[in-house]
C-alpha positions as CSV (number, residue, x, y, z in Angstrom):
1,M,-78.8,-39.6,33.6
2,A,-77.6,-41.7,30.4
3,G,-81.0,-41.0,27.9
4,N,-83.0,-38.4,30.1
5,S,-85.1,-35.8,27.8
6,Q,-84.6,-32.7,30.1
7,V,-87.4,-30.2,29.1
8,P,-87.3,-26.6,30.5
9,R,-90.5,-26.4,32.5
10,T,-92.6,-23.6,32.0
11,A,-95.5,-22.0,34.7
12,K,-97.9,-24.8,33.1
13,S,-95.8,-27.7,32.8
14,R,-94.8,-28.1,36.6
15,A,-95.8,-31.5,37.5
16,G,-97.0,-31.5,41.3
17,S,-96.6,-27.5,41.7
18,Q,-98.9,-24.5,42.7
19,P,-100.2,-22.1,40.0
20,R,-98.6,-19.2,40.2
21,S,-101.7,-17.3,41.2
22,G,-101.9,-18.3,44.2
23,R,-97.9,-18.0,45.6
24,K,-97.1,-15.4,48.1
25,P,-95.4,-12.7,46.2
26,A,-90.8,-13.6,46.9
27,G,-88.7,-10.9,49.2
28,N,-89.6,-7.5,49.6
29,G,-92.2,-7.4,47.0
30,S,-89.7,-5.7,44.1
31,G,-88.6,-8.6,42.1
32,Q,-88.5,-12.4,42.4
33,S,-85.1,-12.5,45.0
34,G,-85.3,-15.8,46.7
35,V,-87.1,-17.5,44.0
36,M,-85.2,-20.6,42.8
37,D,-84.3,-21.1,39.5
38,D,-86.6,-23.5,38.3
39,E,-89.0,-22.3,40.3
40,I,-89.2,-18.9,38.1
41,A,-90.8,-19.8,34.4
42,L,-89.4,-19.3,31.4
43,D,-92.7,-18.5,28.9
44,A,-91.4,-18.9,25.5
45,L,-88.0,-19.0,26.2
46,A,-89.0,-22.7,26.9
47,G,-89.7,-23.2,22.9
48,H,-86.7,-21.6,21.8
49,A,-84.0,-23.3,20.3
50,G,-81.5,-20.6,20.4
51,Y,-81.8,-20.0,24.4
52,A,-81.6,-24.0,24.7
53,V,-78.5,-24.4,22.7
54,R,-76.8,-20.9,24.7
55,R,-77.1,-23.2,28.4
56,F,-75.8,-26.1,26.5
57,Q,-72.8,-24.4,25.0
58,I,-72.9,-22.5,28.9
59,W,-72.9,-26.6,30.2
60,I,-70.5,-27.4,27.8
61,F,-67.6,-24.9,28.0
62,Q,-67.9,-25.3,32.0
63,D,-67.7,-29.2,31.9
64,F,-64.9,-28.6,29.3
65,I,-62.3,-26.1,31.7
66,R,-63.5,-27.8,34.8
67,T,-62.1,-30.8,33.1
68,L,-59.2,-29.7,31.2
69,G,-58.4,-26.9,34.1
70,T,-55.0,-29.0,35.6
71,V,-53.3,-28.4,32.1
72,D,-54.9,-24.7,31.3
73,I,-56.2,-24.9,28.2
74,R,-59.5,-23.2,27.0
75,P,-62.2,-24.3,24.2
76,T,-60.7,-21.6,21.5
77,Q,-57.4,-22.8,22.5
78,Y,-57.9,-25.9,22.3
79,S,-59.6,-25.6,18.9
80,V,-56.5,-23.7,17.9
81,L,-53.9,-25.7,18.6
82,T,-55.5,-28.8,17.2
83,V,-56.4,-27.7,13.5
84,I,-52.7,-26.4,13.7
85,G,-52.3,-30.2,14.3
86,A,-53.6,-31.2,11.6
87,N,-52.9,-28.5,9.3
88,P,-49.2,-28.1,9.7
89,G,-48.1,-24.4,7.8
90,L,-52.0,-23.3,7.8
91,S,-51.5,-19.5,8.0
92,Q,-52.8,-17.4,10.3
93,M,-56.1,-16.5,8.5
94,A,-56.5,-19.5,7.4
95,V,-57.1,-20.6,11.2
96,A,-59.1,-17.8,12.1
97,K,-61.5,-18.2,8.8
98,R,-62.5,-21.1,10.0
99,L,-62.6,-21.5,13.5
100,G,-64.7,-18.0,13.0
101,I,-62.3,-16.0,15.5
102,E,-61.8,-12.4,14.7
103,R,-58.1,-12.1,13.5
104,A,-57.2,-9.7,16.3
105,R,-58.4,-12.1,18.9
106,L,-56.3,-14.9,17.3
107,V,-53.2,-13.1,17.3
108,H,-53.8,-12.7,20.9
109,L,-54.0,-16.6,21.9
110,L,-51.4,-17.5,19.3
111,D,-49.4,-15.1,20.9
112,S,-50.1,-17.0,24.6
113,L,-50.0,-20.4,22.8
114,E,-46.6,-19.4,21.2
115,Q,-45.5,-17.9,24.8
116,R,-46.6,-21.4,26.1
117,D,-43.6,-22.9,23.1
118,L,-46.9,-25.0,22.0
119,V,-46.8,-23.1,19.0
120,S,-44.6,-21.8,16.6
121,R,-44.9,-18.7,13.8
122,L,-42.3,-18.9,11.0
123,R,-42.5,-16.4,7.9
124,S,-44.5,-18.3,4.7
125,A,-42.2,-19.7,2.0
126,T,-45.1,-18.5,-0.2
127,D,-46.3,-15.3,1.2
128,R,-43.8,-13.0,3.2
129,R,-46.8,-11.1,4.4
130,S,-47.9,-14.4,6.7
131,H,-46.8,-16.5,8.9
132,A,-47.0,-20.4,8.7
133,L,-48.9,-21.5,12.1
134,H,-47.2,-25.0,13.4
135,L,-46.9,-26.7,16.9
136,T,-43.9,-27.2,18.1
137,A,-42.3,-30.4,19.9
138,R,-43.7,-29.2,23.0
139,G,-47.0,-29.1,21.6
140,R,-47.4,-32.1,19.8
141,T,-46.5,-33.4,23.3
142,A,-49.6,-31.8,25.0
143,L,-52.3,-31.8,22.4
144,A,-51.8,-35.5,23.0
145,Q,-52.5,-35.4,26.4
146,F,-55.4,-32.3,25.4
147,R,-56.9,-35.2,23.8
148,R,-57.1,-37.1,25.8
149,L,-58.7,-35.0,28.5
150,A,-61.1,-33.7,25.9
151,A,-61.6,-37.2,25.3
152,E,-63.2,-37.5,28.8
153,H,-64.7,-33.9,28.5
154,E,-67.2,-35.5,25.7
155,R,-67.9,-38.6,27.8
156,H,-69.6,-36.6,30.6
157,V,-71.6,-34.9,27.4
158,A,-72.9,-38.7,26.8
159,D,-73.5,-38.9,30.4
160,K,-75.3,-35.7,30.1
161,I,-77.4,-35.8,27.2
162,G,-77.2,-39.5,26.8
163,K,-74.7,-41.5,23.8
164,E,-77.0,-41.3,21.1
165,N,-78.7,-38.0,21.6
166,R,-74.6,-37.3,21.7
167,E,-74.4,-38.8,18.0
168,R,-77.3,-37.0,17.1
169,L,-76.4,-33.6,17.9
170,L,-73.2,-34.0,16.7
171,Q,-75.1,-34.7,13.4
172,I,-77.8,-32.1,13.4
173,L,-74.7,-29.4,14.2
174,S,-72.7,-31.1,11.6
175,A,-74.2,-28.2,9.3
176,F,-72.8,-24.8,11.2
177,T,-68.6,-26.5,11.2
């Protein structure tokens, strides 16, 4: 599979398939139930970067969740732990802003990480209104394990799209990180 470029198929680009006009309607005529996904034309969507990126994101998240499922860590939790690990003492506001997470959602996420003894919130020494975030000892150990599993996930991505394409994709997307 490595290095294969998968181009979304449209009605015109299906090699060896029958033209749509020659097909018998599927189902009871009220829709196309029973039609295979790869038989449904995407029309203009096939050329939309946003659609392709979203479909790839869905695949990425599913593989990440499957790969890290044994440790019960979701992509956003991993991102938060990684940023806190790289920046001990960072404020909740700074983490939310850097990762593009709504503050209310981050509070809920930090509550769950704190309950699992992975993160601690300490009053900031410089601003009593904010909290400094730190990984606990358990959090540092867990993050090392999560990183090994995340590296396995990244190997899956390289297997899916090719190592060179993965590197090129990261370079292209770096404008958004």
